[in-house]
C-alpha positions in Angstrom: -8.0 47.4 37.8 -5.9 44.2 37.4 -6.0 42.2 34.2 -4.9 38.7 33.7 -3.3 38.2 30.3 -3.9 34.6 29.0 -1.6 33.6 26.1 -3.3 32.3 23.0 -2.1 28.8 22.4 -0.5 28.3 19.1 -0.9 25.2 17.1 2.8 24.7 17.1 2.9 24.7 20.9 0.1 22.2 21.1 1.8 19.9 18.6 5.0 20.0 20.5 3.2 19.1 23.7 1.4 16.2 22.1 4.6 14.9 20.6 6.2 15.0 24.0 3.2 12.9 25.3 3.9 10.3 22.6 1.3 11.3 20.0 2.2 11.0 16.3 0.5 12.4 13.2 -2.2 10.2 11.6 -5.4 8.5 12.7 -5.5 5.3 14.6 -5.9 2.1 12.5 -9.1 1.1 14.3 -11.0 4.2 13.0 -12.7 4.1 9.6 -11.1 6.6 7.2 -14.6 8.0 6.4 -15.1 9.0 10.0 -11.7 10.7 10.1 -12.5 12.5 6.8 -15.9 13.7 8.1 -14.2 15.0 11.3 -11.6 16.9 9.4 -14.2 18.3 7.0 -16.4 19.5 9.9 -13.6 21.2 11.8 -12.0 22.7 8.8 -14.9 25.2 8.6 -14.7 26.1 12.3 -14.2 29.8 13.2 -10.9 30.6 15.0 -11.5 31.4 18.6 -8.8 34.1 18.4 -9.4 36.0 15.2 -12.7 34.6 13.9 -11.2 33.5 10.6 -13.2 30.5 9.1 -10.4 28.4 7.6 -8.6 25.8 9.7 -5.9 23.2 8.8 -6.9 20.0 10.6 -4.5 17.2 11.4 -5.3 13.9 13.1 -2.9 12.6 15.8 -2.9 9.2 17.5 -1.3 7.5 20.5 -2.3 3.9 20.6 -6.1 4.0 20.2 -6.3 7.6 21.4 -7.4 10.1 18.7 -7.1 13.9 18.6 -7.5 16.6 16.0 -5.3 19.6 15.9 -7.0 22.6 14.3 -4.6 25.4 13.2 -6.0 28.8 12.0 -4.6 29.6 8.6 -4.6 33.3 9.4 -3.2 33.7 12.9 -1.8 30.3 13.9 -4.1 29.8 16.9 -4.4 26.1 17.8 -7.2 24.1 19.4 -7.8 20.5 20.1 -11.0 19.2 18.5 
């Protein structure tokens, strides 16, 4: 049987990719800070897709008016865009 091994994306790799695309850390000015705080709070409790740990570090990123959240597992370093 053949298996395909898919690498687990690390938060560091995602952050490097985003920075190469022109994203910088922080939320766009047009978003209300309460909305960003609610997003961060919600995703902070998310379970890691890799190890199941329920504690994420969440950082907002922006490029112009675009907005992304980078969730980083505190246990294994797995990264996901929220």
